[in-house]
C-alpha positions, 0 to 999 in steps of 0.5 A: 318500126319499118320491116324493110328500110332501104336508102339510096340503093344503087346497083351497077353491072360491069360490061365490056363498055364500062359500068351500067347503072341499073338501079340509081338511088332508090329508097324503099320502106315496107311496114309489117302487114303492108302491101307495097307495089313496085311498078314500071316498064321493063328495064326500070330496075324493079327486080334488080333492086329486090334481088340486091336486097336478097343478095342474089345478084351475080359477082358482076354487080356492085351494090351500094346503099346508105342503109339496107336493113331488115327488121333492124339488121343491116343487110350490108354488113351481115356475113353470108352465113347470117344472110342464109338464115334470113333469106328463104326464112324470114325474107322470101321471094317468088321469082318471075319464071317458075319453070326456070326457078324450080330445079327440073331434076327434083320433085317439087316435094323434095324442093320444099322439104329442102327449104324446111330442112335448112331453116327449121328443126322439123323431123322428116315426118313433120316436114312432109306434113307441112308440105301437104299443109302448104299445098292445101293452103295454095290450092293444089289438089291431091297434095300427096300425089303432087308432092311426087311430081316434077316441075315439067309434069305440072302446068304453069299455074300449078308451078307458080303455086308451088313457088308460093308454097315454097316461099311461105313454107317458113312463115316469112315476115316479108314476101317479095313477089316478082311478076307472080302472074306473068305468062298465066291466063287471066283466070289463073292470074286472079286466083294467084293474086287472091291467094297471095292477098289472102295469105298476107291477111292470114299471116300478117306478113309484109308483101312487095308486089313487083308488076307492070300491071296497074290493074293488079296494083289497083286491086291488091296494093295499099301503096305504090312505088313507081320506078323509071330507068332505075330511079324511083319517080313517085311514091303514093297510096293507091288511091292518091296515085290513081286520083292525082298522079304527080309525075308525068310518067305515072300520069302517062302510065295511067292514061294508057290503061284501056279503061281510062282511054277517052280517045279512039286510039289508046294513048302510048308513051313515045320512045323507050326507057334509056339504056347505058349509052343514051341516058340524058343529062337531066331528067331521065324521062325528059326525052319522052315527056310532053312537059319537058323543057331545057331545064328538064333536059339539062338538070337532074330533077329534085325529089318533091315533098310527100304532098307531091308524092315524092315525085322526082320532077322539076314540074310535078303535076298538081291538079286533075286538069294537068294530069289529063292535059 
C-alpha cells in the first residue's frame, strides 16, 4: 500500500491581477521505505506541492486534488485537530532555510522538546534524554551543551542537523526534505545527505528529497519525479532517467551537468520558466524546447505510458540518439 498518494493536485494563489497556478495537476506516490526525488528549476512548484500536502500554505492558496491520502487517511477532509496529530509526528518536513525555520527566541533544545511534548507521552526527563539521543544520531557533538544554545550561536550545517533531529524526533513514517543542502559547503552537503540516507535505512521511513541538484539525485534517490512550471513532466527510476530521459526538459537538465558536457561550452536551457502572464497555450516547455512545433505550441501534451516515463510530451524521446541530439 502506498504511504502517500496524491492525484491531480493543483495549487493557486490569489494575486492582485488574478489567480496564479503554481502547481498544476501533479501526481505523487511514495511507498514505505522509498526515496523519491522531486527535481526541477526554481519556480517548478516542488516546495509548494509538498507544503500543500503538509497543510502549511497561507490562506491565499486554493488547493484542489482528486486524492490526497497519507497511510489511507484523506488529508483533504480531516479536521485541523486530526492533521496536527499527523504533521510533525508521522509526517515531517525539513524546511529549506534552517536559520529562518528555527525560532531565534528559544534554544534548539526547547524547540525539539516542544515537538516531543506535543506528540508523545514522554516525561520531561525522558524528553531530555530523547533530545540527547537525537543530537547524537545527527552527529552534533557535546549534545548536553548544544541543547542550551540558540540558533544564531550555531553554524548553518549544525542548524540543519538540528532541523533533521526535530523532524525525526517522533519517528515519522514519511520525511520530506526540502533542499536540505542549500547554502552549505560541499563537505557538509555530503555529510547531511549521508545522514539522511542512513536514517532512512535504519528506520525504514519514506523519504521525499526536493532538490535541483541532479548529482544528489544520482547518489541518493531510487525514483525521480521531474517538475516544470508546476507540472510533473516525467517520472522514472534513477537508472532509467539517467540512461534514457524521455522528456526534452529532463534531457536538457542532464545535458547541462558538467560531467556530461561533451562540448567546450556547458550547454544551457534558453529562456526562463513561464510565470503567471506568459504561459503558452500548449506545452509549457515549448518556448524553450528545440523539438517544439506548432502542435506543441498550441495543444497541451498528453501524459505518456510508464514505458515512456509518464512523460508529458507530444513527442517523447525514445532512443539515446534522440536524447543526445
